[in-house]
Backbone as CSV, one residue per row, in Angstrom:
resi,resn,N_x,N_y,N_z,CA_x,CA_y,CA_z,C_x,C_y,C_z
1,UNK,293.119,-78.478,-113.433,293.928,-77.516,-114.017,294.650,-79.041,-115.096
2,UNK,294.586,-80.399,-114.014,295.498,-81.642,-115.195,294.976,-81.351,-116.039
3,UNK,293.401,-80.819,-116.655,293.090,-81.430,-117.855,293.219,-80.200,-118.282
4,UNK,292.984,-79.294,-118.348,293.500,-78.295,-119.596,294.814,-78.143,-119.966
5,UNK,296.021,-78.572,-119.398,296.716,-78.816,-119.960,297.068,-79.686,-121.044
6,UNK,295.877,-80.658,-119.781,296.255,-81.968,-121.480,295.351,-82.043,-122.195
7,UNK,294.121,-81.203,-122.028,293.548,-81.291,-123.735,293.825,-79.762,-124.350
8,UNK,295.048,-79.145,-123.759,295.483,-78.284,-124.678,296.077,-78.976,-125.063
9,UNK,297.299,-79.731,-124.978,298.586,-80.238,-125.545,297.755,-81.127,-126.794
10,UNK,296.961,-82.320,-126.573,296.266,-83.100,-126.731,295.568,-82.169,-128.191
11,UNK,294.951,-80.774,-128.198,295.004,-79.966,-128.811,295.864,-79.570,-130.298
12,UNK,296.920,-79.192,-129.687,297.905,-79.049,-130.022,299.226,-79.765,-131.065
13,UNK,298.407,-80.656,-130.675,298.941,-82.448,-131.182,298.237,-82.911,-132.404
14,UNK,296.846,-82.523,-131.669,296.365,-83.192,-133.394,296.424,-81.539,-134.602
15,UNK,296.602,-80.206,-134.263,296.331,-79.370,-134.609,297.829,-79.512,-135.527
16,UNK,298.940,-79.897,-135.538,299.947,-80.725,-135.665,300.628,-81.309,-136.370
17,UNK,299.881,-83.022,-136.254,299.394,-84.078,-136.759,298.270,-83.040,-138.092
18,UNK,297.332,-82.373,-138.566,296.343,-81.958,-139.328,297.444,-80.970,-140.111
19,UNK,298.343,-80.317,-140.488,299.451,-79.750,-140.891,300.641,-80.571,-141.185
20,UNK,300.927,-81.654,-140.975,302.133,-82.403,-142.209,301.068,-83.893,-142.283
21,UNK,301.862,-83.948,-143.896,302.084,-84.821,-144.801,302.576,-86.009,-143.745
22,UNK,302.348,-87.374,-143.702,302.807,-88.871,-142.625,302.582,-89.798,-143.819
23,UNK,303.870,-90.711,-144.335,303.385,-91.709,-145.453,304.276,-92.189,-144.222
24,UNK,304.037,-93.437,-144.315,304.755,-94.945,-143.775,306.024,-95.430,-144.610
25,UNK,306.848,-95.655,-144.249,307.930,-96.041,-144.590,307.988,-97.787,-144.824
26,UNK,307.792,-98.230,-143.752,308.188,-99.549,-143.542,307.120,-99.895,-142.304
27,UNK,306.823,-101.419,-142.075,305.879,-101.696,-141.419,306.678,-102.791,-140.580
28,UNK,305.323,-102.478,-139.137,306.043,-102.391,-137.189,305.523,-104.014,-137.263
29,UNK,306.553,-104.310,-136.156,305.651,-105.469,-135.126,305.510,-105.438,-134.475
30,UNK,304.033,-105.789,-132.988,304.244,-105.741,-132.347,304.809,-106.152,-131.250
31,UNK,304.751,-106.521,-129.877,306.311,-107.092,-128.677,305.040,-107.918,-128.489
32,UNK,305.539,-109.237,-128.278,304.573,-110.423,-127.600,305.194,-109.898,-126.280
33,UNK,303.065,-109.707,-125.362,303.432,-109.097,-123.841,303.072,-110.419,-123.469
34,UNK,303.371,-110.976,-122.241,302.710,-111.961,-121.421,302.523,-111.503,-120.228
35,UNK,300.947,-111.414,-119.788,300.612,-110.803,-118.659,299.979,-112.235,-117.461
36,UNK,301.011,-111.969,-116.464,300.793,-113.286,-115.164,299.903,-111.859,-113.721
37,UNK,298.637,-112.854,-113.796,298.512,-111.933,-112.144,297.242,-110.946,-111.983
38,UNK,297.996,-110.565,-111.342,297.534,-109.324,-111.607,295.721,-108.356,-110.807
39,UNK,295.643,-107.368,-110.515,294.470,-107.188,-109.033,294.054,-106.204,-109.340
40,UNK,292.657,-105.922,-109.330,292.410,-104.587,-109.290,291.805,-103.828,-107.846
41,UNK,292.202,-102.654,-107.865,291.888,-101.964,-106.514,290.404,-101.903,-106.342
42,UNK,290.030,-101.925,-105.182,289.833,-101.393,-103.973,289.400,-100.539,-104.065
43,UNK,287.854,-99.471,-103.960,287.072,-98.438,-103.251,286.210,-98.316,-102.435
44,UNK,285.616,-97.025,-101.542,284.950,-97.394,-100.909,284.786,-96.395,-101.021
45,UNK,283.203,-95.906,-101.496,282.494,-94.971,-102.126,281.664,-94.469,-101.358
46,UNK,281.181,-92.831,-100.728,280.213,-93.168,-100.071,279.741,-92.003,-100.603
47,UNK,278.551,-91.746,-101.583,278.017,-91.097,-102.045,277.144,-90.021,-101.665
48,UNK,276.750,-88.932,-101.611,275.728,-87.865,-101.427,274.215,-88.136,-101.457
49,UNK,273.612,-87.577,-99.894,272.168,-88.200,-100.070,271.736,-87.301,-101.054
50,UNK,271.260,-87.375,-102.166,270.562,-85.882,-103.092,268.942,-85.830,-103.012
51,UNK,267.831,-85.360,-103.022,266.570,-85.617,-103.011,266.275,-84.502,-103.881
52,UNK,265.416,-85.070,-104.614,265.319,-84.372,-106.132,263.584,-83.906,-106.022
53,UNK,263.097,-83.008,-106.661,261.519,-82.542,-106.469,261.031,-81.580,-107.078
54,UNK,259.966,-81.971,-107.072,258.984,-80.595,-108.021,257.907,-79.762,-106.951
55,UNK,258.394,-77.786,-107.221,256.334,-77.571,-107.204,256.611,-76.537,-107.840
56,UNK,255.339,-75.989,-107.580,254.368,-74.969,-108.294,254.759,-73.800,-107.944
57,UNK,255.364,-73.252,-109.077,256.102,-71.812,-108.674,254.665,-71.035,-109.642
58,UNK,254.812,-69.866,-109.286,253.939,-68.451,-109.748,255.086,-67.122,-110.017
59,UNK,255.428,-67.336,-111.840,256.069,-66.442,-112.377,256.106,-65.079,-112.823
60,UNK,255.929,-64.088,-112.970,255.528,-63.262,-113.474,256.120,-62.758,-114.658
61,UNK,255.341,-62.860,-115.789,255.958,-62.587,-117.109,256.164,-60.628,-117.261
62,UNK,256.829,-60.360,-117.798,256.594,-58.529,-118.346,255.649,-58.655,-119.854
63,UNK,254.839,-57.785,-119.508,253.860,-57.513,-121.178,254.498,-56.732,-121.988
64,UNK,254.889,-57.054,-123.455,255.682,-56.347,-124.253,255.248,-56.152,-125.093
65,UNK,254.747,-55.118,-126.012,253.903,-54.611,-126.755,255.221,-54.054,-128.063
66,UNK,254.694,-54.104,-129.544,255.443,-54.076,-130.360,255.318,-53.680,-131.487
67,UNK,255.039,-52.059,-131.813,255.418,-51.732,-132.906,255.783,-51.396,-133.913
68,UNK,255.181,-52.373,-135.056,256.533,-52.238,-136.559,255.652,-51.369,-137.111
69,UNK,256.387,-50.767,-138.388,256.317,-49.881,-139.235,255.914,-50.874,-140.369
70,UNK,254.682,-50.204,-141.230,254.315,-50.606,-141.677,255.502,-50.239,-143.366
71,UNK,254.584,-50.639,-144.648,256.291,-50.305,-145.861,256.203,-48.735,-146.223
72,UNK,255.801,-48.028,-145.689,256.050,-46.207,-145.530,256.517,-46.001,-144.851
73,UNK,256.797,-46.289,-143.860,257.702,-46.404,-142.587,256.404,-45.592,-141.476
74,UNK,255.400,-46.038,-141.891,254.931,-45.067,-140.378,254.508,-46.999,-139.669
75,UNK,253.949,-46.018,-138.250,253.499,-47.296,-137.395,252.655,-48.387,-137.805
76,UNK,251.994,-48.883,-138.162,250.574,-49.903,-138.114,249.847,-50.027,-137.544
77,UNK,248.580,-50.014,-137.141,248.074,-49.146,-136.206,247.087,-50.909,-136.150
78,UNK,246.849,-51.925,-137.032,245.534,-52.824,-137.894,244.396,-52.771,-137.964
79,UNK,244.495,-51.298,-137.777,242.970,-50.399,-138.440,243.144,-49.569,-139.359
80,UNK,243.726,-50.223,-140.089,243.957,-49.370,-141.599,242.749,-49.894,-142.395
């Protein structure tokens, strides 16, 4: 549900930007940032055991006969 809301908001924002004309009037500066330390989180993940295989199967396919009319509008039999 959160993904749907986020994608809807992103699409609305993108559409809003496409409908605007934006001109930069002043240059900006990035702030100086000092990053020290930190640690990535650890996760213990147990995945499902999935067995993938194939098997041979016979499938019954319906027989379709198509009769197309010729230029005069009568069915073409192929014996003309």
